[in-house]
C-alpha positions as CSV (number, residue, x, y, z in Angstrom):
1,X,72.2,82.6,-58.4
2,X,73.8,86.0,-58.8
3,X,73.0,88.5,-61.6
4,X,73.5,92.2,-62.2
5,X,72.1,93.2,-65.5
6,X,73.2,96.8,-65.0
7,X,76.9,95.8,-64.7
8,X,79.0,98.0,-66.9
9,X,82.7,98.6,-67.4
10,X,82.1,102.2,-66.6
11,X,82.1,100.7,-63.1
12,X,85.6,99.1,-62.7
13,X,84.7,98.2,-59.2
14,X,82.1,95.8,-60.5
15,X,84.7,94.1,-62.7
16,X,87.1,93.8,-59.7
17,X,84.2,92.4,-57.6
18,X,83.3,89.7,-60.1
19,X,87.0,88.7,-60.5
20,X,87.5,88.5,-56.7
21,X,84.3,86.5,-56.2
22,X,85.2,84.0,-59.0
23,X,88.8,83.6,-57.8
24,X,87.6,83.1,-54.3
25,X,85.2,80.5,-55.4
26,X,88.0,78.7,-57.3
27,X,90.1,78.6,-54.1
28,X,87.2,77.1,-52.2
29,X,87.0,74.3,-54.8
30,X,90.7,73.5,-54.6
31,X,91.5,70.1,-53.1
32,X,93.8,70.0,-50.0
33,X,96.7,68.7,-52.1
34,X,96.5,71.6,-54.5
35,X,94.6,70.1,-57.5
36,X,91.2,71.0,-59.0
37,X,88.8,68.5,-60.5
38,X,85.3,69.3,-61.8
39,X,82.6,67.0,-63.0
40,X,82.9,65.8,-66.6
41,X,79.5,65.0,-68.2
42,X,78.6,63.2,-71.4
43,X,75.2,62.1,-72.6
44,X,72.9,59.3,-71.5
45,X,75.0,56.6,-73.0
46,X,77.6,56.4,-70.1
47,X,75.1,56.0,-67.2
48,X,73.1,53.7,-69.4
49,X,76.1,51.5,-70.1
50,X,76.9,51.4,-66.4
51,X,73.5,49.9,-65.8
52,X,73.8,47.6,-68.7
53,X,77.2,46.3,-67.4
54,X,75.7,45.5,-64.0
55,X,73.0,43.4,-65.7
56,X,75.6,41.8,-68.0
57,X,77.4,40.7,-64.8
58,X,74.3,40.0,-62.7
59,X,75.7,42.4,-60.1
60,X,72.8,44.8,-59.8
61,X,73.2,47.9,-57.6
62,X,69.6,48.9,-56.8
63,X,70.4,52.2,-55.2
64,X,73.0,53.4,-57.6
65,X,70.9,52.3,-60.6
66,X,67.9,54.2,-59.3
67,X,69.9,57.4,-59.1
68,X,71.3,56.9,-62.6
69,X,67.9,56.2,-64.0
70,X,66.6,59.4,-62.4
71,X,69.4,61.3,-64.2
72,X,68.6,59.6,-67.5
73,X,64.9,60.4,-67.3
74,X,65.8,64.0,-66.4
75,X,67.7,64.6,-69.7
76,X,65.1,63.2,-72.1
77,X,64.3,65.9,-74.6
78,X,60.9,67.1,-76.0
79,X,61.4,65.0,-79.2
80,X,61.0,61.9,-77.0
81,X,64.6,60.7,-77.3
82,X,68.0,61.4,-75.9
83,X,70.5,63.9,-77.5
84,X,74.2,63.9,-77.6
85,X,74.3,67.3,-75.9
86,X,72.0,69.7,-74.0
87,X,69.0,70.6,-76.2
88,X,70.4,68.6,-79.1
89,X,68.6,66.5,-81.7
90,X,67.4,63.0,-81.3
91,X,70.2,60.4,-81.4
92,X,69.2,56.8,-82.1
93,X,72.0,55.1,-80.3
94,X,71.8,57.2,-77.1
95,X,68.0,56.7,-77.1
96,X,68.2,52.9,-77.6
97,X,70.7,52.5,-74.8
98,X,68.7,54.8,-72.5
99,X,65.5,52.9,-73.1
100,X,67.2,49.6,-72.5
101,X,68.8,50.9,-69.3
102,X,65.5,52.2,-67.9
103,X,63.7,49.0,-68.8
104,X,66.5,47.0,-67.0
105,X,65.9,49.0,-63.8
106,X,62.2,48.3,-64.0
107,X,60.5,51.2,-65.8
108,X,57.1,50.2,-67.3
109,X,57.2,50.4,-71.1
110,X,53.8,52.1,-71.0
111,X,55.0,54.9,-68.7
112,X,54.8,58.2,-70.6
113,X,58.5,58.7,-71.0
114,X,59.1,55.2,-72.2
115,X,56.2,55.4,-74.7
116,X,57.5,58.7,-76.1
117,X,61.0,57.2,-76.5
118,X,59.7,54.1,-78.2
119,X,57.5,56.1,-80.6
120,X,60.5,58.3,-81.4
121,X,62.7,55.3,-82.1
122,X,60.2,53.5,-84.3
123,X,59.4,56.7,-86.2
124,X,63.1,56.9,-87.2
125,X,63.5,53.4,-88.4
126,X,63.8,51.4,-85.2
127,X,66.7,50.2,-83.1
128,X,68.3,48.5,-86.2
129,X,69.4,52.0,-87.2
130,X,71.7,52.3,-84.1
131,X,75.4,52.5,-84.6
132,X,77.9,49.6,-84.5
133,X,78.8,50.1,-80.9
134,X,75.2,50.0,-79.8
135,X,74.4,47.0,-82.0
136,X,77.4,45.2,-80.4
137,X,75.9,45.8,-77.0
138,X,72.5,44.5,-78.3
139,X,74.2,41.4,-79.6
140,X,75.7,40.7,-76.2
141,X,72.2,41.0,-74.8
142,X,70.8,38.7,-77.5
143,X,68.6,41.4,-79.1
144,X,70.3,41.2,-82.5
145,X,72.3,38.4,-84.2
146,X,76.0,38.7,-84.3
147,X,75.9,39.3,-88.0
148,X,74.5,42.7,-87.1
149,X,78.0,43.8,-86.3
150,X,81.1,43.8,-88.5
151,X,83.5,40.9,-88.2
152,X,86.3,41.9,-85.8
153,X,88.8,39.0,-85.8
154,X,90.9,38.9,-82.7
155,X,93.7,37.7,-85.0
156,X,94.3,41.4,-85.6
157,X,96.4,41.2,-82.5
158,X,99.0,39.1,-84.2
159,X,99.2,40.6,-87.7
160,X,102.6,42.1,-88.7
161,X,103.2,45.9,-88.4
162,X,103.0,46.4,-92.2
163,X,99.4,45.1,-92.3
164,X,96.9,47.8,-93.3
165,X,94.8,47.3,-90.2
166,X,96.5,47.0,-86.8
167,X,95.8,48.3,-83.3
168,X,98.6,50.8,-83.5
169,X,97.1,52.4,-86.6
170,X,94.1,53.5,-84.7
171,X,93.9,56.1,-81.9
172,X,94.6,55.4,-78.2
173,X,91.0,55.6,-77.2
174,X,90.0,53.2,-80.1
175,X,92.8,50.9,-79.2
176,X,91.9,50.5,-75.5
177,X,88.3,50.0,-76.4
178,X,88.8,47.7,-79.3
179,X,91.4,45.2,-77.9
180,X,89.0,43.8,-75.2
181,X,86.2,44.1,-77.7
182,X,88.1,41.7,-80.0
183,X,88.0,39.1,-77.2
184,X,84.3,39.6,-76.8
185,X,83.8,39.3,-80.6
186,X,85.7,36.0,-80.6
187,X,83.9,34.5,-77.6
188,X,80.5,36.0,-78.2
189,X,79.3,35.9,-74.6
190,X,75.7,36.5,-73.5
191,X,74.7,38.9,-70.8
192,X,73.4,37.2,-67.7
193,X,70.4,39.7,-67.8
194,X,68.9,38.2,-64.6
195,X,65.5,39.9,-65.1
196,X,65.2,38.6,-68.7
197,X,64.6,42.1,-70.1
198,X,64.1,42.3,-73.9
199,X,63.5,45.3,-76.2
200,X,62.2,43.7,-79.3
201,X,59.4,46.3,-79.3
202,X,62.0,48.8,-80.6
203,X,62.5,47.0,-84.0
204,X,60.3,47.5,-87.1
205,X,61.1,44.0,-88.2
206,X,62.3,41.0,-86.1
207,X,66.1,41.3,-86.0
208,X,66.6,37.8,-87.2
209,X,64.8,38.7,-90.4
210,X,66.9,41.7,-91.2
211,X,69.2,40.9,-94.0
212,X,71.4,44.0,-94.3
213,X,72.9,45.3,-91.2
214,X,76.1,46.9,-92.4
215,X,76.5,50.0,-94.5
216,X,79.3,51.9,-96.1
217,X,80.0,54.6,-93.4
218,X,81.4,57.2,-95.9
219,X,79.9,56.3,-99.2
220,X,83.4,56.1,-100.6
221,X,84.5,53.2,-102.9
222,X,86.8,52.2,-100.0
223,X,83.8,51.5,-97.9
224,X,82.4,49.2,-100.6
225,X,85.7,47.4,-100.7
226,X,85.7,46.9,-96.9
227,X,82.1,45.6,-97.0
228,X,83.4,43.0,-99.4
229,X,86.3,42.2,-97.1
230,X,83.8,41.8,-94.2
231,X,81.8,39.2,-96.2
232,X,85.1,37.3,-96.9
233,X,86.1,37.4,-93.2
234,X,82.6,36.2,-92.2
235,X,83.2,33.1,-94.2
236,X,86.8,32.6,-93.1
237,X,86.4,33.3,-89.4
238,X,84.8,30.0,-88.4
239,X,87.7,28.1,-90.0
240,X,90.5,30.1,-88.2
241,X,93.1,27.8,-86.6
242,X,92.3,27.3,-82.9
243,X,95.9,27.7,-81.9
244,X,96.1,31.0,-83.8
245,X,92.9,32.2,-82.1
246,X,94.2,31.3,-78.7
247,X,97.5,33.0,-79.3
248,X,95.6,36.2,-80.4
249,X,93.3,36.1,-77.4
250,X,96.3,35.7,-75.1
251,X,98.0,38.6,-76.7
252,X,94.9,40.8,-76.4
253,X,94.6,39.8,-72.7
254,X,98.3,40.6,-72.1
255,X,97.9,44.0,-73.9
256,X,95.0,45.2,-71.7
257,X,96.3,43.6,-68.5
258,X,99.6,45.5,-68.8
259,X,97.5,48.7,-69.2
260,X,94.8,48.1,-66.6
261,X,96.2,51.2,-64.8
262,X,95.1,50.2,-61.2
263,X,92.1,52.0,-59.8
264,X,92.2,54.5,-62.7
265,X,91.3,51.8,-65.3
266,X,92.2,50.7,-68.8
267,X,92.9,53.9,-70.8
268,X,91.3,55.7,-67.9
269,X,88.1,55.9,-70.0
270,X,84.8,54.2,-69.2
271,X,84.2,52.2,-72.5
272,X,87.6,50.6,-72.3
273,X,87.2,49.8,-68.6
274,X,83.8,48.2,-69.2
275,X,85.0,46.2,-72.1
276,X,88.0,44.9,-70.0
277,X,85.6,43.7,-67.3
278,X,83.3,42.0,-69.8
279,X,86.3,40.3,-71.5
280,X,87.7,39.0,-68.2
281,X,84.3,37.7,-67.3
282,X,84.0,36.0,-70.7
283,X,87.4,34.4,-70.2
284,X,86.2,32.9,-67.0
285,X,88.1,35.0,-64.4
286,X,87.0,34.3,-60.9
287,X,85.0,37.0,-59.2
288,X,87.8,37.6,-56.7
289,X,90.6,37.8,-59.3
290,X,92.6,40.9,-58.4
291,X,92.6,42.3,-62.0
292,X,88.8,41.9,-62.3
293,X,88.2,43.4,-58.8
294,X,90.3,46.4,-59.5
295,X,88.9,46.9,-63.0
296,X,85.4,47.0,-61.5
297,X,86.5,49.4,-58.8
298,X,87.9,51.8,-61.5
299,X,84.5,52.0,-63.0
300,X,82.7,52.7,-59.8
301,X,85.1,55.6,-59.2
302,X,83.6,57.4,-62.2
303,X,80.3,57.8,-60.4
304,X,79.8,61.3,-59.1
305,X,77.0,63.1,-57.2
306,X,77.3,65.7,-59.8
307,X,76.5,69.4,-59.7
308,X,72.9,68.1,-59.5
309,X,71.8,64.4,-60.0
310,X,74.2,61.5,-59.8
311,X,75.7,60.4,-63.1
312,X,78.6,58.3,-64.4
313,X,81.5,60.2,-66.0
314,X,83.2,59.0,-69.1
315,X,86.5,59.8,-67.4
316,X,87.9,62.4,-65.0
317,X,89.9,65.5,-66.0
318,X,92.1,66.6,-63.0
319,X,95.3,67.4,-64.9
320,X,93.4,69.5,-67.5
321,X,91.3,71.2,-64.9
322,X,94.3,72.0,-62.6
323,X,96.5,73.3,-65.5
324,X,93.7,75.6,-66.8
325,X,92.7,76.7,-63.3
326,X,96.3,77.6,-62.4
327,X,96.6,79.8,-65.5
328,X,93.3,81.5,-64.7
329,X,94.3,82.1,-61.1
330,X,97.7,83.6,-62.2
331,X,95.8,85.9,-64.5
332,X,93.7,87.0,-61.6
333,X,96.8,87.9,-59.6
334,X,97.7,84.7,-57.7
335,X,101.5,84.2,-57.2
336,X,103.8,81.5,-56.0
337,X,104.0,83.3,-52.7
338,X,100.4,82.1,-52.1
339,X,99.6,78.6,-51.0
340,X,97.0,78.0,-53.7
341,X,99.3,78.3,-56.8
342,X,102.4,76.7,-55.3
343,X,100.6,73.6,-54.1
344,X,98.7,73.2,-57.5
345,X,102.0,73.5,-59.5
346,X,103.8,71.1,-57.2
347,X,101.0,68.7,-57.6
348,X,101.2,69.0,-61.4
349,X,105.0,68.5,-61.4
350,X,104.7,65.3,-59.5
351,X,102.2,63.9,-62.0
352,X,104.6,64.2,-64.9
353,X,105.2,60.8,-66.6
354,X,109.0,60.3,-66.8
355,X,109.5,56.6,-66.9
356,X,106.8,54.8,-68.8
357,X,107.2,54.5,-72.5
358,X,103.6,54.4,-73.7
359,X,102.0,53.3,-77.0
360,X,103.4,56.5,-78.6
361,X,106.8,54.9,-78.5
362,X,105.9,52.7,-81.5
363,X,106.1,55.7,-83.7
364,X,108.8,57.6,-81.7
365,X,111.2,55.0,-80.3
366,X,113.9,57.4,-79.5
367,X,111.9,60.1,-77.7
368,X,112.0,60.2,-73.9
369,X,108.8,60.3,-71.9
370,X,107.9,63.7,-70.4
371,X,104.2,64.3,-70.8
372,X,101.2,64.5,-68.6
373,X,98.0,62.5,-68.8
374,X,94.5,63.9,-68.8
375,X,93.4,61.9,-65.8
376,X,95.0,61.2,-62.4
377,X,97.0,58.3,-63.8
378,X,97.2,57.0,-67.3
379,X,100.9,56.5,-67.9
380,X,100.7,54.7,-71.2
381,X,98.7,57.5,-72.7
382,X,100.0,61.0,-72.0
383,X,98.1,63.8,-73.6
384,X,99.9,66.3,-75.8
385,X,97.3,69.1,-75.1
386,X,97.5,68.6,-71.4
387,X,101.3,68.6,-71.5
388,X,101.4,71.9,-73.4
389,X,99.0,73.5,-70.9
390,X,100.8,72.2,-67.8
391,X,104.1,73.3,-69.3
392,X,102.8,76.8,-69.8
393,X,101.4,76.9,-66.3
394,X,104.6,75.7,-64.6
395,X,106.7,78.1,-66.7
396,X,104.5,81.1,-65.9
397,X,104.5,80.2,-62.2
398,X,108.2,79.7,-61.7
399,X,110.5,78.8,-64.7
400,X,113.5,78.1,-62.4
401,X,111.8,75.9,-59.9
402,X,110.2,73.8,-62.6
403,X,113.0,74.0,-65.2
404,X,113.6,70.2,-65.5
405,X,109.9,69.4,-65.8
406,X,109.5,72.1,-68.5
407,X,112.6,70.9,-70.4
408,X,111.3,67.3,-70.4
409,X,107.9,68.4,-71.5
410,X,109.3,70.4,-74.4
411,X,111.5,67.5,-75.5
412,X,108.5,65.2,-75.6
413,X,106.3,67.8,-77.3
414,X,108.9,68.2,-80.1
415,X,109.2,64.5,-80.4
416,X,105.4,64.1,-80.9
417,X,105.1,66.5,-83.8
418,X,103.7,64.8,-86.9
419,X,105.1,64.9,-90.4
420,X,102.7,67.7,-91.5
421,X,103.9,70.0,-88.8
422,X,100.8,69.6,-86.6
423,X,100.2,67.6,-83.4
424,X,97.5,65.0,-82.5
425,X,96.3,64.5,-79.0
426,X,98.0,61.2,-78.1
427,X,99.6,59.8,-81.2
428,X,102.0,60.7,-84.0
429,X,101.0,60.6,-87.6
430,X,97.8,58.7,-86.7
431,X,96.4,59.6,-90.1
432,X,95.6,56.3,-92.0
433,X,92.3,57.9,-93.2
434,X,91.4,54.8,-95.3
435,X,90.4,53.2,-91.9
436,X,87.5,55.6,-91.7
437,X,85.8,53.5,-94.5
438,X,85.7,50.2,-92.5
439,X,82.2,49.2,-91.3
440,X,83.2,49.4,-87.7
441,X,84.2,53.1,-88.1
442,X,80.6,54.4,-88.6
443,X,81.2,56.5,-85.5
444,X,83.9,58.4,-87.3
445,X,86.2,58.5,-84.4
446,X,88.8,55.9,-85.1
447,X,91.8,58.1,-85.7
448,X,93.8,60.9,-83.9
449,X,95.3,63.1,-86.7
450,X,96.8,66.5,-86.0
451,X,94.3,69.3,-85.2
452,X,94.5,73.0,-85.1
453,X,93.6,73.4,-81.4
454,X,96.2,70.9,-80.1
455,X,98.8,72.2,-82.5
456,X,98.1,75.8,-81.4
457,X,98.7,74.8,-77.8
458,X,102.0,73.2,-78.6
459,X,103.2,76.3,-80.6
460,X,102.1,78.5,-77.6
461,X,104.0,76.4,-75.1
462,X,107.2,76.3,-77.2
463,X,107.0,80.0,-77.9
464,X,106.4,80.9,-74.3
465,X,109.5,79.0,-73.1
466,X,111.7,80.8,-75.6
467,X,111.6,79.0,-78.9
468,X,112.0,81.5,-81.7
469,X,109.6,81.6,-84.6
470,X,112.4,80.3,-86.9
471,X,112.8,77.2,-84.8
472,X,111.9,74.2,-86.9
473,X,109.2,72.9,-84.6
474,X,107.5,76.3,-84.3
475,X,107.9,77.2,-88.0
476,X,106.4,73.9,-89.1
477,X,103.6,74.3,-86.5
478,X,102.7,77.8,-87.8
479,X,102.8,76.5,-91.4
480,X,100.4,73.8,-90.5
481,X,98.1,76.2,-88.8
482,X,98.1,78.5,-91.8
483,X,97.3,75.6,-94.1
484,X,94.5,74.4,-91.8
485,X,92.6,77.6,-91.7
486,X,89.0,77.5,-93.0
487,X,88.0,79.6,-96.1
488,X,86.0,82.0,-93.9
489,X,89.0,82.7,-91.7
490,X,88.1,80.5,-88.7
491,X,89.8,77.4,-87.5
492,X,88.0,74.1,-86.7
493,X,87.9,73.1,-83.0
494,X,88.4,69.4,-82.6
495,X,88.2,69.2,-78.8
496,X,86.0,72.2,-78.0
497,X,82.9,73.6,-79.7
498,X,83.8,74.5,-82.3
499,X,85.1,77.3,-84.6
500,X,85.2,79.7,-81.7
501,X,87.4,77.3,-79.8
502,X,89.7,76.6,-82.7
503,X,90.0,80.2,-83.7
504,X,90.7,81.3,-80.1
505,X,93.4,78.6,-79.8
506,X,95.2,79.6,-83.0
507,X,95.1,83.4,-82.5
508,X,96.7,82.9,-79.1
509,X,99.4,80.7,-80.6
510,X,100.2,83.1,-83.5
511,X,100.5,86.0,-81.1
512,X,102.7,84.0,-78.7
513,X,105.0,83.0,-81.6
514,X,105.4,86.6,-82.7
515,X,103.4,86.6,-85.9
516,X,102.4,90.0,-87.2
517,X,98.7,90.1,-86.1
518,X,97.9,92.6,-88.9
519,X,98.4,90.0,-91.6
520,X,95.4,89.4,-93.9
521,X,94.9,85.8,-92.8
522,X,94.8,86.8,-89.2
523,X,92.5,89.7,-89.9
524,X,90.0,87.3,-91.5
525,X,89.9,85.3,-88.3
526,X,89.3,88.4,-86.2
527,X,86.5,89.5,-88.5
528,X,85.0,86.0,-88.3
529,X,84.8,86.3,-84.5
530,X,83.4,89.8,-84.6
531,X,80.7,88.8,-87.1
532,X,79.6,85.8,-85.0
533,X,78.9,87.8,-81.8
534,X,75.3,87.5,-80.6
535,X,73.2,90.6,-80.0
536,X,73.5,90.1,-76.2
537,X,77.3,90.6,-76.5
538,X,78.1,86.9,-76.0
539,X,79.0,84.1,-78.3
540,X,77.3,80.7,-78.6
541,X,78.0,77.9,-81.1
542,X,75.9,74.7,-81.3
543,X,77.3,71.2,-81.3
544,X,75.5,70.7,-84.6
545,X,78.2,72.8,-86.3
546,X,80.2,69.6,-86.6
547,X,77.9,68.7,-89.5
548,X,79.1,70.8,-92.5
549,X,75.7,71.7,-93.6
550,X,74.9,73.2,-90.2
551,X,78.3,74.8,-89.4
552,X,76.9,78.3,-88.9
553,X,74.2,77.4,-86.4
554,X,74.3,79.5,-83.2
555,X,72.6,79.0,-79.8
556,X,72.2,81.0,-76.7
557,X,75.4,82.8,-75.6
558,X,77.6,80.8,-73.2
559,X,80.1,82.1,-70.7
560,X,82.9,79.8,-71.8
561,X,82.6,80.4,-75.5
562,X,82.3,84.1,-74.9
563,X,85.5,84.0,-72.9
564,X,87.3,82.2,-75.7
565,X,86.2,84.7,-78.3
566,X,87.2,87.7,-76.1
567,X,90.5,86.0,-75.3
568,X,91.1,85.4,-79.0
569,X,90.4,89.0,-79.9
570,X,92.6,90.4,-77.1
571,X,95.4,88.1,-78.3
572,X,95.0,89.7,-81.7
573,X,95.4,93.2,-80.2
574,X,91.8,94.1,-80.1
575,X,91.4,94.8,-76.4
576,X,89.8,98.2,-77.2
577,X,87.4,96.9,-79.8
578,X,83.6,97.4,-79.0
579,X,83.1,93.6,-79.5
580,X,85.5,92.9,-76.6
581,X,83.8,95.5,-74.4
582,X,80.4,94.0,-75.1
583,X,81.7,90.5,-74.4
584,X,83.1,91.6,-71.1
585,X,79.8,93.3,-70.3
586,X,78.1,90.0,-71.0
587,X,80.4,88.1,-68.7
588,X,80.1,90.5,-65.8
589,X,76.3,90.5,-66.0
590,X,75.7,86.8,-66.7
591,X,74.2,84.8,-63.9
592,X,76.4,82.7,-61.7
593,X,75.7,79.7,-59.5
594,X,76.0,79.8,-55.7
595,X,79.4,78.0,-56.0
596,X,80.8,80.8,-58.2
597,X,80.6,79.1,-61.6
598,X,78.7,80.9,-64.4
599,X,75.4,79.3,-65.3
600,X,76.1,77.1,-68.3
601,X,74.0,74.0,-69.1
602,X,75.3,73.9,-72.7
603,X,78.0,71.4,-73.8
604,X,81.0,73.4,-75.1
605,X,83.4,70.5,-75.6
606,X,83.8,67.4,-77.7
607,X,84.9,63.8,-77.3
608,X,84.2,62.8,-80.9
609,X,82.5,65.2,-83.3
610,X,79.0,64.2,-84.3
611,X,79.2,61.2,-81.9
612,X,80.2,62.1,-78.3
613,X,80.1,65.5,-76.7
614,X,81.3,66.7,-73.3
615,X,80.3,69.3,-70.7
616,X,83.3,70.3,-68.6
617,X,81.7,71.7,-65.5
618,X,84.9,73.6,-64.8
619,X,84.8,75.6,-68.0
620,X,82.1,77.9,-66.7
621,X,84.4,78.7,-63.7
622,X,87.8,78.9,-65.4
623,X,87.5,80.7,-68.7
624,X,85.3,83.6,-67.8
625,X,87.6,84.3,-64.8
626,X,90.6,84.2,-67.1
627,X,89.0,86.5,-69.7
628,X,87.9,89.1,-67.2
629,X,91.2,89.1,-65.4
630,X,93.2,89.4,-68.6
631,X,91.0,92.3,-69.8
632,X,91.5,94.1,-66.6
633,X,95.3,93.6,-66.8
634,X,95.5,94.8,-70.4
635,X,93.3,97.9,-69.8
636,X,95.6,99.0,-67.0
637,X,98.9,98.2,-68.7
638,X,101.0,100.4,-71.0
639,X,101.5,98.0,-73.9
640,X,98.1,96.3,-74.0
641,X,99.8,93.3,-75.5
642,X,99.1,89.7,-74.5
643,X,102.3,88.1,-73.4
644,X,101.2,84.5,-73.4
645,X,99.6,81.9,-75.7
646,X,97.0,80.7,-73.3
C-alpha cells in the first residue's frame, strides 16, 4: 500500500509521479489482445445462488463451494446479516440466501456466525419477509408453498402485443430472467437437495400456515388491482388448456435457446443463466445435451479468484472497462502510436454488433444494429451507455481509422432515443410504469426507462463527433436533462452512486454540447457538488441515498466518487476552484494498492437501486487517473476548457 499524506499540488512532480504510476499499472493489467477486464462484485446473493444451483442439480463442487462459503462468511456485517453493499444495512433476502447457502455446504447452525444471522432474520420478521425472487428459490427448495409467490403464467409468452403485460414491456434483464422462470413456475420442479437441508428455523410461523404472502409493492391502487388479478389467475391457472400451456412453454424454450449466447450465457447475466439451466433440467434435458452443457459452462466462467477471496460475478464488464480505460489512458498522454491504445481500440472495434437485430428491434424495426454490449458477447442486448463510451474512445483515438464504426454507433444511438428525449440502457420507451405495481415487481427493477446518466453519455458522444446543439437528437437530449434535474440542482445517478455520478455525467454532457456553463441551472449543480465535499477534500455518497428519506447520507470519501466530482467541476469551468484543488490533493494522497488501484472497498455503482449494488474493481484504477491527468492538462493549457464529454 502506498500513501503520501504530505502530497501537495505545490509539488507538480508528485502529481506527475502518481499519474505515471497509475498509468503504468493500467498497462500491466491490459490483456495481450488489448482489452481490460476488472472484477465485478455484487453482494452475497450471487455466490449463494451458485451454491444453491449446484444443490438444485445435485452437482456439488466441494472445493469451489468451500471457497465461495469462505467469501460469504467474510462479508457478514456486525448486524448479523448480509448487506447489499459494503457496510450497508441488513438485507433480508441476501441474508436468507447466504444462510441457506452456508447450511448447504455444511455450516453448523449453532456456529456463531449462523446463530447471529438466524437471530437477525427472526428479529426482523423471519424469512417470510424475503422478496419474491428469494421466495421463489425457497419454493423450489420446498421451504415455502408455491402460493408464496405471485402467479406467473407461462401463457404470457403467447399473449398478443397489445396485452398490458408482455415480455417486451419489461427490461432486457427482466426478460431474460423471467422467460425461463415462467417455465419453472409452470412445472414447479423440486431441488434435488441431496443433503436434505432445510431452513424452517428461519420462519416465525410454519410457512404452510402463513395465509398472506403477497403485498402491494407500491401502496398504489394499481397494486391492489393486480393483487386481485393474482387471485383470479390462481383460480384460472389449473384449468389452462394443456395444448396452450405446451405451446407457451415451447415458445419460452425457443426464446431463451435462441439467446443462450454460447459460453457467455443467456443475457450474459448470472440470474438468467441459472434460470435457463434449471428450466432445461426441469424440461428433462439430458445431462450431456449441448445447450445444457454450454449453459452450465457459462456460469462457471463467472467465477473469479477476485482481488482477494474467490467469488462469483453477476456478469463481466470488459467492453465498459476497456472503453473507460482507453479514455483515461488518452487523458494521461497515451496515443495511437503506442501499442496499448491501438490494440485496445482495435479490440473494441471488432466487438461492435453489426449483424444481429436484438430485442430492441421490436420498438425500432427500421434501425440498423451498431452498438456494443457490456460483456464480451451479448449480441441480442447491446448497451446504449457502452456504445456511447466506446464511440467517444474510438473517435478521440483516431476518427478517420474508426470512421465507419463511429458512424454506425451514432446511427444506432439516434435510433434508440426515447420519446421524451432521453435514453434507456437497453430498450426504447420501456416506461410502462404501471407494471411496477404487480406483486412480482417488489424488487422495483422491472423497467428500463430513460435516465440522466445514460442520456448524458449519448449527448456527450453525439456532441463530440460533431452534432450541433441544434441537432434534433442533441436538443431533445438536453431538454430531457434539464427537465430531469433535481430541485437541489443535482441529477440522479441510475447506474452509479448516486447524485455525484449523475451530476458529473450531466455536467460533462452540457459542456460538450456547448451549453453556457454560467446558466443558473448549471450553477446550482456546481454549488451542489461543492457543498457536498467532505472535510478531507474527497466526496463519498452512500448506497442508502437511493431511499428518498436518506438521500443526503454521506460516507467516507472514495477515490472514484471524488474523481467524478472533480471531473464534473472541471467540465463546468471550475478547474481553479479550491474544491477542485482539495479534491486533487485528496486523490494524490489517498492510499493505493500494490497493483496501482486506489484503495476502495466501497460500492460506487448500482445494478438496481435499493435492490442490487455493484463494485467495479476497475473504477478505483480508472477514474482517479483520468481526473488527475485531466487536471494536469488543464492547468498547463491556455484555455483551461474541457474539450470532451467524458
